[in-house]
C-alpha positions in Angstrom: -56.5 18.9 70.8 -56.0 15.4 69.1 -52.4 15.4 68.2 -52.6 12.6 65.6 -55.3 14.2 63.9 -53.5 17.6 63.7 -50.6 15.8 62.1 -52.9 14.3 59.5 -54.5 17.6 58.7 -51.0 19.3 58.6 -49.7 16.8 56.3 -52.6 17.3 53.8 -52.0 21.0 54.3 -48.5 20.8 53.2 -49.1 18.5 50.4 -51.6 20.9 49.1 -49.1 23.6 49.5 -46.3 21.7 47.4 -48.8 20.8 44.8 -50.8 24.2 44.5 -48.0 26.7 45.0 -45.3 24.7 43.2 -47.6 24.6 40.2 -48.0 28.3 40.6 -44.2 28.8 40.5 -43.8 26.6 37.5 -46.6 28.4 35.6 -45.0 31.9 36.4 -41.5 30.6 35.4 -42.9 29.7 32.1 -44.7 33.0 31.9 -41.5 34.7 32.4 -39.8 32.5 29.8 -42.4 33.6 27.4 -41.8 37.4 28.3 -38.1 36.9 27.5 -39.0 35.1 24.3 -37.5 31.6 25.7 -40.8 29.9 25.2 -43.7 30.1 22.7 -47.1 31.1 23.7 -48.6 27.7 22.5 -46.2 25.9 25.1 -47.1 28.3 27.9 -50.8 27.6 27.2 -50.1 23.8 27.4 -48.2 24.1 30.7 -51.1 26.3 32.0 -53.6 23.3 31.0 -51.7 21.1 33.5 -50.6 23.5 36.1 -54.3 24.8 36.3 -55.6 21.8 37.5 -52.8 21.1 39.9 -53.2 24.6 41.4 -56.9 24.1 42.1 -56.3 20.7 43.5 -53.5 22.0 45.7 -55.7 25.1 46.9 -58.7 22.8 47.6 -56.6 20.5 49.7 -55.3 23.4 51.6 -58.8 24.8 52.1 -60.2 21.7 53.4 -57.2 20.7 55.5 -57.0 24.3 56.8 -60.5 24.1 57.9 -59.7 20.9 60.0 -56.7 22.8 61.6 -58.7 25.8 62.5 -61.5 23.4 63.9 -58.8 21.6 66.1 -57.3 24.9 67.1 -60.8 26.0 68.3 -60.5 29.9 67.5 -59.4 32.4 64.8 -56.9 34.9 65.9 -56.5 38.3 64.0 -53.5 37.2 62.0 -55.5 34.0 60.7 -58.3 36.3 59.6 -55.6 37.9 57.2 -54.3 34.5 56.1 -58.2 33.4 55.3 -58.4 36.6 53.2 -55.3 35.7 51.3 -56.6 32.4 50.7 -59.8 33.7 49.4 -57.9 36.3 47.4 -55.8 33.5 45.5 -59.3 31.6 44.9 -60.8 34.6 43.3 -57.7 35.5 41.4 -57.6 32.0 40.0 -61.1 32.5 38.5 -59.8 35.9 37.1 -56.7 34.0 35.8 -58.9 31.5 34.1 -60.7 34.1 32.1 -57.5 35.7 31.2 -56.0 32.5 29.8 -59.4 32.0 27.7 -58.9 35.6 26.3 -55.3 34.7 25.2 -56.0 31.3 24.1 -56.4 32.5 20.4 -52.9 34.1 20.3 -50.3 32.4 18.2 -46.6 32.1 18.7 -45.7 35.4 17.2 -48.8 37.3 18.2 -48.4 40.1 20.9 -50.8 40.6 23.8 -52.5 44.1 23.8 -51.2 46.2 26.6 -54.7 45.7 28.4 -54.0 41.9 28.3 -50.4 42.5 29.5 -51.7 44.6 32.5 -54.1 42.0 33.5 -51.8 39.2 33.4 -49.1 41.5 35.6 -52.0 42.3 37.9 -53.2 38.8 38.3 -49.5 37.5 38.7 -48.8 40.1 41.4 -52.2 39.1 43.2 -51.2 35.5 43.3 -47.6 35.9 44.4 -48.9 38.1 47.2 -51.7 35.8 48.3 -49.6 32.8 48.1 -46.6 34.2 49.9 -48.9 36.1 52.6 -50.8 32.9 53.5 -47.4 30.9 53.6 -45.6 33.4 55.7 -48.6 33.6 58.3 -48.8 29.8 58.4 -45.1 29.6 59.0 -45.2 32.3 61.9 -48.1 30.4 63.5 -46.4 27.0 63.2 -43.0 27.9 64.3 -43.2 31.2 66.6 -46.6 31.3 68.1 -50.0 29.7 67.8 -52.2 32.6 69.0 -51.2 35.9 67.8 -53.3 39.0 68.7 -51.6 41.3 66.3 -52.9 43.3 64.4 -55.4 44.9 66.7 -57.8 45.3 63.7 -57.2 42.9 60.9 -59.9 44.4 58.7 -58.1 47.5 58.2 -55.2 45.5 56.5 -57.8 43.3 54.6 -59.8 46.3 53.4 -56.6 48.2 52.6 -55.0 45.5 50.6 -58.2 44.6 48.7 -58.8 48.4 48.0 -55.4 48.7 46.6 -55.7 45.9 44.3 -59.2 47.1 43.1 -57.8 50.5 42.6 -55.0 49.4 40.6 -57.3 47.2 38.5 -59.7 50.2 37.9 -56.9 52.6 36.9 -55.3 50.0 34.6 -58.7 49.2 32.9 -59.4 52.8 32.4 -56.1 53.7 31.1 -55.5 50.9 28.9 -59.3 50.4 27.9 -59.4 48.8 24.5 -61.7 50.7 21.7 
């Protein structure tokens, strides 16, 4: 493995993590401030306009540099398959969050979200945190503990299980809170 190239890819991977996940944490913080009535909805939307671009920039940088790291490594172990799932989950969730943001754009500072909108925001925020922290944790384990991890024996059970759980929660929430 080319060590110099590895560290170039790793550098960009970490920069992408700082920009992307850092922006996610900023956005979630302002979302919580709004929930606790410490920030107005119009301000949260302004923050989201900025952080949304930074999140996508960081995510894309991590994907491209991650592909370089995987290529240099030469194989994809079972835990990396779960990490790739988390990365895809974060990307798909980002698209979902974009549509949620558009659907709340009309809300004024003193308007309330419907229960369905609140559910969607809570679900998307949970998916985001699980995806980012899951991928981050697996990356840390690979970098600092062991590079080739054969656990779990069947990563697809975990991937299908996590995806099924989120789909089930989403379907139940949409059915129960369906707006008429």
